[in-house]
TIMI-2910 file (N, C-alpha, C, CB; in pm, 1 decimal, decimal comma, always signed):
<rs>
+----------+----------+----------+----------+----------+----------+----------+----------+----------+----------+----------+----------+------+
!      n_x !      n_y !      n_z !     ca_x !     ca_y !     ca_z !      c_x !      c_y !      c_z !     cb_x !     cb_y !     cb_z ! resn !
+----------+----------+----------+----------+----------+----------+----------+----------+----------+----------+----------+----------+------+
!    +83,6 !   -118,9 !     +0,0 !     +0,0 !     +0,0 !     +0,0 !    +87,9 !   +125,0 !     +0,0 !    -95,0 !     -0,1 !   +121,8 !  Met !
!    +38,1 !   +228,0 !    -63,9 !   +111,9 !   +354,1 !    -64,6 !    +90,8 !   +426,6 !    +68,5 !    +67,0 !   +443,7 !   -183,6 !  Thr !
!   +174,5 !   +524,9 !    +91,5 !   +162,3 !   +604,5 !   +214,4 !    +25,7 !   +674,1 !   +219,6 !   +276,8 !   +709,6 !   +223,0 !  Arg !
!    -22,0 !   +725,0 !   +106,9 !   -153,3 !   +790,9 !   +102,8 !   -264,4 !   +692,9 !   +136,4 !   -178,4 !   +852,9 !    -35,3 !  Asp !
!   -255,5 !   +571,5 !    +82,9 !   -356,6 !   +468,9 !   +112,9 !   -353,9 !   +433,3 !   +261,1 !   -333,0 !   +342,2 !    +27,1 !  Glu !
!   -234,5 !   +419,5 !   +314,8 !   -222,8 !   +388,1 !   +457,6 !   -277,9 !   +501,7 !   +542,8 !    -76,2 !   +360,4 !   +494,9 !  Leu !
!   -251,5 !   +624,6 !   +501,2 !   -303,7 !   +738,6 !   +577,3 !   -456,2 !   +739,0 !   +576,0 !   -249,9 !   +871,2 !   +520,0 !  Glu !
!   -515,9 !   +701,9 !   +464,0 !   -663,2 !   +693,1 !   +456,9 !   -715,1 !   +582,0 !   +547,6 !   -709,6 !   +668,2 !   +311,2 !  Arg !
!   -645,1 !   +469,5 !   +554,0 !   -686,0 !   +360,1 !   +642,5 !   -679,6 !   +406,3 !   +787,8 !   -596,1 !   +235,0 !   +621,2 !  Val !
!   -568,8 !   +470,0 !   +825,2 !   -552,6 !   +519,0 !   +962,1 !   -662,8 !   +619,8 !   +994,6 !   -412,8 !   +583,2 !   +981,3 !  Val !
!   -689,0 !   +712,6 !   +903,3 !   -793,1 !   +813,6 !   +925,0 !   -929,9 !   +747,1 !   +941,6 !   -796,5 !   +914,0 !   +807,5 !  Ala !
!   -956,3 !   +642,8 !   +863,7 !  -1083,5 !   +571,9 !   +874,7 !  -1098,0 !   +501,4 !  +1008,4 !  -1097,3 !   +471,6 !   +762,4 !  Gly !
!   -991,6 !   +437,9 !  +1054,7 !   -995,6 !   +371,9 !  +1185,8 !  -1013,5 !   +476,4 !  +1295,3 !   -866,3 !   +289,0 !  +1210,4 !  Val !
!   -941,2 !   +587,0 !  +1284,7 !   -954,2 !   +694,4 !  +1383,3 !  -1095,9 !   +750,1 !  +1388,2 !   -856,0 !   +806,3 !  +1352,1 !  Leu !
!  -1160,1 !   +759,6 !  +1272,7 !  -1296,7 !   +814,2 !  +1267,5 !  -1392,7 !   +731,5 !  +1351,4 !  -1346,6 !   +820,2 !  +1122,7 !  Ala !
!  -1368,4 !   +601,9 !  +1361,0 !  -1453,0 !   +515,8 !  +1442,0 !  -1422,7 !   +524,2 !  +1590,7 !  -1438,9 !   +374,8 !  +1396,5 !  Gly !
!  -1306,4 !   +575,2 !  +1624,7 !  -1263,4 !   +583,5 !  +1764,6 !  -1285,6 !   +723,8 !  +1820,8 !  -1115,4 !   +544,5 !  +1777,3 !  Ile !
!  -1242,2 !   +821,5 !  +1745,1 !  -1250,5 !   +961,8 !  +1786,2 !  -1292,6 !  +1043,6 !  +1664,8 !  -1113,6 !  +1013,3 !  +1844,8 !  Ala !
!  -1423,0 !  +1050,2 !  +1638,7 !  -1472,1 !  +1115,8 !  +1516,7 !  -1423,3 !  +1258,8 !  +1497,3 !  -1620,6 !  +1115,9 !  +1517,5 !  Pro !
!  -1391,6 !  +1327,8 !  +1605,9 !  -1345,9 !  +1466,6 !  +1595,4 !  -1197,7 !  +1476,4 !  +1559,0 !  -1371,2 !  +1539,6 !  +1726,4 !  Glu !
!  -1124,6 !  +1364,5 !  +1566,3 !   -981,5 !  +1363,4 !  +1536,7 !   -958,5 !  +1375,5 !  +1386,4 !   -915,8 !  +1234,8 !  +1590,9 !  Ala !
!   -870,4 !  +1468,4 !  +1349,2 !   -840,2 !  +1490,8 !  +1208,1 !   -691,5 !  +1465,0 !  +1185,5 !   -879,2 !  +1635,8 !  +1164,1 !  Asp !
!   -660,4 !  +1348,1 !  +1130,2 !   -522,0 !  +1308,3 !  +1107,4 !   -448,3 !  +1407,4 !  +1017,6 !   -517,2 !  +1169,5 !  +1045,9 !  Leu !
!   -519,5 !  +1470,7 !   +926,9 !   -457,2 !  +1564,4 !   +832,8 !   -396,1 !  +1685,7 !   +903,3 !   -559,8 !  +1611,0 !   +730,6 !  Ala !
!   -440,5 !  +1716,0 !  +1023,5 !   -388,7 !  +1832,0 !  +1096,4 !   -261,8 !  +1800,5 !  +1175,1 !   -494,5 !  +1884,7 !  +1190,6 !  Thr !
!   -225,0 !  +1673,6 !  +1181,1 !   -108,9 !  +1632,0 !  +1260,5 !    +17,7 !  +1642,0 !  +1176,8 !   -127,1 !  +1487,8 !  +1313,3 !  Val !
!   +118,5 !  +1707,6 !  +1232,5 !   +248,5 !  +1716,3 !  +1165,3 !   +319,4 !  +1581,6 !  +1177,9 !   +336,1 !  +1831,5 !  +1225,9 !  Lys !
!   +413,3 !  +1555,5 !  +1088,2 !   +479,6 !  +1426,4 !  +1079,2 !   +540,3 !  +1372,7 !  +1206,5 !   +582,9 !  +1434,5 !   +980,4 !  Gly !
!   +613,7 !  +1457,0 !  +1280,6 !   +682,0 !  +1409,2 !  +1400,0 !   +603,0 !  +1433,6 !  +1528,4 !   +816,1 !  +1474,9 !  +1410,7 !  Ser !
!   +487,7 !  +1492,1 !  +1515,8 !   +404,6 !  +1524,3 !  +1631,5 !   +346,3 !  +1396,9 !  +1692,6 !   +291,6 !  +1621,3 !  +1591,7 !  Glu !
!   +335,5 !  +1393,2 !  +1824,1 !   +279,0 !  +1278,5 !  +1893,7 !   +128,7 !  +1271,9 !  +1866,7 !   +307,5 !  +1286,7 !  +2046,1 !  Asp !
!    +84,8 !  +1163,3 !  +1806,4 !    -56,7 !  +1147,4 !  +1771,6 !   -146,5 !  +1155,2 !  +1894,0 !    -78,7 !  +1015,0 !  +1700,4 !  Leu !
!   -100,2 !  +1095,8 !  +2002,7 !   -183,7 !  +1091,6 !  +2123,5 !   -212,5 !  +1231,0 !  +2175,2 !   -116,3 !  +1008,9 !  +2232,7 !  Arg !
!   -110,8 !  +1316,2 !  +2175,4 !   -129,8 !  +1454,0 !  +2221,6 !   -207,4 !  +1536,5 !  +2119,2 !     +5,8 !  +1520,0 !  +2250,0 !  Asp !
!   -168,2 !  +1525,7 !  +1993,5 !   -228,5 !  +1607,4 !  +1888,3 !   -376,3 !  +1578,8 !  +1870,2 !   -156,7 !  +1585,1 !  +1757,8 !  Ala !
!   -414,5 !  +1452,0 !  +1886,9 !   -553,9 !  +1412,9 !  +1863,7 !   -629,7 !  +1385,1 !  +1993,4 !   -558,9 !  +1290,1 !  +1775,2 !  Leu !
!   -565,0 !  +1413,3 !  +2106,7 !   -624,6 !  +1393,2 !  +2239,0 !   -674,0 !  +1248,8 !  +2256,6 !   -741,1 !  +1491,9 !  +2260,2 !  Asp !
!   -586,1 !  +1153,5 !  +2223,9 !   -618,8 !  +1011,8 !  +2238,8 !   -568,6 !   +963,0 !  +2374,3 !   -556,9 !   +927,5 !  +2123,1 !  Leu !
!   -657,0 !   +896,5 !  +2448,7 !   -611,0 !   +836,1 !  +2573,0 !   -556,8 !   +696,8 !  +2542,9 !   -725,6 !   +829,8 !  +2678,2 !  Asp !
!   -513,3 !   +626,6 !  +2644,6 !   -449,3 !   +496,5 !  +2622,6 !   -545,4 !   +395,0 !  +2560,2 !   -395,2 !   +442,0 !  +2754,5 !  Ser !
!   -671,8 !   +400,1 !  +2595,8 !   -769,9 !   +307,8 !  +2536,1 !   -795,2 !   +342,4 !  +2389,9 !   -902,5 !   +311,5 !  +2614,6 !  Met !
!   -800,9 !   +471,1 !  +2358,6 !   -816,9 !   +513,0 !  +2218,6 !   -699,0 !   +462,8 !  +2135,1 !   -828,4 !   +667,7 !  +2208,2 !  Asp !
!   -578,0 !   +477,5 !  +2190,0 !   -459,4 !   +433,2 !  +2116,6 !   -463,0 !   +281,9 !  +2096,7 !   -330,5 !   +474,5 !  +2191,2 !  Phe !
!   -500,0 !   +209,3 !  +2201,2 !   -509,9 !    +64,2 !  +2190,0 !   -615,3 !    +25,4 !  +2086,3 !   -543,7 !     +1,8 !  +2326,6 !  Leu !
!   -727,0 !    +94,3 !  +2085,0 !   -831,0 !    +67,9 !  +1985,0 !   -782,5 !    +99,7 !  +1843,5 !   -956,5 !   +149,8 !  +2016,6 !  Asn !
!   -697,8 !   +201,2 !  +1830,5 !   -637,7 !   +232,0 !  +1700,5 !   -550,8 !   +114,6 !  +1653,9 !   -553,3 !   +362,4 !  +1708,6 !  Leu !
!   -468,8 !    +63,4 !  +1742,6 !   -381,9 !    -50,0 !  +1708,4 !   -465,8 !   -172,3 !  +1670,2 !   -288,1 !    -84,3 !  +1826,9 !  Val !
!   -569,5 !   -200,3 !  +1748,1 !   -657,6 !   -313,8 !  +1718,9 !   -726,6 !   -293,9 !  +1584,2 !   -762,9 !   -331,7 !  +1830,9 !  Ile !
!   -775,3 !   -172,9 !  +1559,4 !   -842,4 !   -142,8 !  +1433,2 !   -749,7 !   -158,8 !  +1313,7 !   -897,9 !     -2,2 !  +1436,2 !  Gly !
!   -626,0 !   -116,3 !  +1328,3 !   -527,9 !   -131,0 !  +1220,1 !   -496,1 !   -278,3 !  +1196,8 !   -398,6 !    -53,0 !  +1252,6 !  Leu !
!   -487,6 !   -353,9 !  +1305,3 !   -466,0 !   -498,6 !  +1292,8 !   -580,3 !   -562,5 !  +1213,9 !   -453,8 !   -564,7 !  +1432,8 !  His !
!   -702,3 !   -525,2 !  +1246,7 !   -819,7 !   -582,6 !  +1178,7 !   -827,6 !   -539,8 !  +1032,6 !   -947,9 !   -541,7 !  +1251,1 !  Glu !
!   -801,9 !   -412,7 !  +1005,8 !   -811,8 !   -360,7 !   +868,2 !   -700,5 !   -410,8 !   +777,4 !   -810,0 !   -209,6 !   +870,0 !  Lys !
!   -579,6 !   -417,9 !   +832,2 !   -463,2 !   -449,3 !   +749,9 !   -414,5 !   -592,8 !   +765,5 !   -351,7 !   -355,6 !   +783,1 !  Leu !
!   -465,1 !   -661,6 !   +867,6 !   -425,3 !   -800,0 !   +888,8 !   -280,9 !   -816,1 !   +932,3 !   -447,7 !   -877,7 !   +764,6 !  Gly !
!   -229,4 !   -718,0 !  +1003,8 !    -90,8 !   -726,5 !  +1051,2 !    -89,0 !   -731,8 !  +1203,6 !     -6,9 !   -605,8 !   +999,8 !  Ile !
!     +7,6 !   -804,9 !  +1255,6 !    +26,3 !   -809,1 !  +1399,7 !   +116,6 !   -694,1 !  +1441,0 !    +85,6 !   -945,1 !  +1444,4 !  Asp !
!    +76,8 !   -626,4 !  +1546,9 !   +156,4 !   -515,7 !  +1600,1 !   +184,6 !   -548,3 !  +1746,2 !    +82,2 !   -376,3 !  +1584,7 !  Ile !
!   +304,6 !   -599,5 !  +1774,0 !   +336,7 !   -634,1 !  +1912,7 !   +347,1 !   -510,0 !  +2000,7 !   +467,3 !   -712,8 !  +1918,6 !  Pro !
!   +315,8 !   -527,3 !  +2127,4 !   +318,0 !   -415,3 !  +2221,0 !   +454,9 !   -347,2 !  +2225,5 !   +279,5 !   -463,0 !  +2360,3 !  Glu !
!   +560,2 !   -424,2 !  +2206,2 !   +695,6 !   -367,2 !  +2207,4 !   +715,4 !   -264,7 !  +2095,5 !   +799,7 !   -478,7 !  +2194,2 !  Ala !
!   +632,6 !   -272,6 !  +1990,8 !   +643,4 !   -179,0 !  +1877,7 !   +557,1 !    -53,5 !  +1894,1 !   +604,5 !   -249,6 !  +1749,7 !  Asp !
!   +474,5 !    -46,4 !  +1995,3 !   +384,5 !    +68,2 !  +2011,3 !   +456,8 !   +202,5 !  +2008,0 !   +309,0 !    +55,7 !  +2140,9 !  Tyr !
!   +573,9 !   +216,3 !  +2072,3 !   +642,3 !   +346,6 !  +2066,9 !   +675,1 !   +392,1 !  +1924,2 !   +770,3 !   +340,2 !  +2147,7 !  Pro !
!   +689,1 !   +300,0 !  +1831,9 !   +716,7 !   +335,3 !  +1692,9 !   +594,9 !   +399,0 !  +1626,5 !   +760,3 !   +211,7 !  +1614,5 !  Lys !
!   +478,3 !   +384,4 !  +1688,8 !   +352,4 !   +430,7 !  +1631,0 !   +306,2 !   +563,8 !  +1687,3 !   +245,8 !   +328,1 !  +1653,1 !  Leu !
!   +382,4 !   +622,0 !  +1776,3 !   +337,3 !   +742,3 !  +1845,3 !   +330,7 !   +865,5 !  +1756,3 !   +427,2 !   +770,1 !  +1960,3 !  Phe !
!   +416,3 !   +874,8 !  +1654,6 !   +409,5 !   +990,1 !  +1564,4 !   +343,1 !   +947,4 !  +1433,3 !   +552,1 !  +1048,9 !  +1537,8 !  Ser !
!   +292,8 !  +1045,2 !  +1360,7 !   +229,2 !  +1016,5 !  +1231,3 !   +329,6 !   +953,6 !  +1134,6 !   +170,0 !  +1145,8 !  +1169,9 !  Lys !
!   +449,8 !  +1011,7 !  +1126,0 !   +552,7 !   +956,3 !  +1037,8 !   +591,7 !   +815,3 !  +1081,2 !   +676,5 !  +1047,2 !  +1036,3 !  Asp !
!   +611,1 !   +796,9 !  +1210,9 !   +649,0 !   +666,2 !  +1262,5 !   +543,7 !   +561,1 !  +1233,1 !   +673,5 !   +673,8 !  +1411,2 !  Gly !
!   +418,6 !   +597,3 !  +1253,3 !   +307,1 !   +505,5 !  +1228,6 !   +300,9 !   +466,0 !  +1081,5 !   +174,1 !   +569,4 !  +1271,7 !  Leu !
!   +306,2 !   +564,2 !   +993,4 !   +294,7 !   +534,5 !   +850,5 !   +416,9 !   +457,6 !   +798,1 !   +276,9 !   +664,5 !   +771,3 !  Leu !
!   +534,5 !   +489,2 !   +848,2 !   +654,9 !   +416,1 !   +809,7 !   +646,4 !   +271,9 !   +856,5 !   +780,2 !   +483,6 !   +867,4 !  Thr !
!   +601,2 !   +252,6 !   +978,2 !   +587,2 !   +117,5 !  +1035,2 !   +486,7 !    +36,3 !   +953,7 !   +542,6 !   +124,7 !  +1184,0 !  Tyr !
!   +371,7 !    +94,9 !   +926,1 !   +268,5 !    +22,8 !   +850,8 !   +315,4 !     -7,6 !   +709,3 !   +138,3 !   +104,0 !   +846,5 !  Leu !
!   +387,4 !    +84,4 !   +647,0 !   +439,2 !    +60,2 !   +511,3 !   +534,8 !    -58,6 !   +511,9 !   +510,9 !   +186,4 !   +456,3 !  Ala !
!   +619,8 !    -66,5 !   +612,6 !   +714,6 !   -178,2 !   +620,6 !   +641,2 !   -310,2 !   +642,7 !   +816,3 !   -154,6 !   +733,8 !  Ala !
!   +535,8 !   -307,0 !   +722,6 !   +460,1 !   -428,9 !   +753,2 !   +373,4 !   -474,7 !   +636,7 !   +373,1 !   -406,5 !   +875,0 !  Lys !
!   +331,3 !   -379,8 !   +552,1 !   +242,0 !   -415,3 !   +441,5 !   +316,1 !   -425,0 !   +308,5 !   +129,9 !   -313,2 !   +430,1 !  Thr !
!   +446,3 !   -404,4 !   +313,3 !   +524,2 !   -412,1 !   +191,0 !   +511,4 !   -291,3 !   +101,2 !   +485,3 !   -531,8 !   +115,8 !  Gly !
!   +473,2 !   -178,0 !   +160,3 !   +451,0 !    -56,4 !    +83,4 !   +569,5 !    +30,8 !    +67,9 !   +346,2 !    +20,6 !   +143,3 !  Gly !
+----------+----------+----------+----------+----------+----------+----------+----------+----------+----------+----------+----------+------+
</rs>
């Protein structure tokens, strides 16, 4: 998947968790949790949603790699062969 496709998937999963969250407003290195006001359960639901949508396993040890928008999209691209 391309980075744009992955960003749309992430935005779609986020819409189901925090409808007011707008991924497009987040800068690349900005912490998603702070920028989108996601609590720990919201973040966990994001990870679960991405697992379900993309069919990839995301171990808890990798969660810190997902904290920024750039980190998340880079991680997902590597996992999906994008």
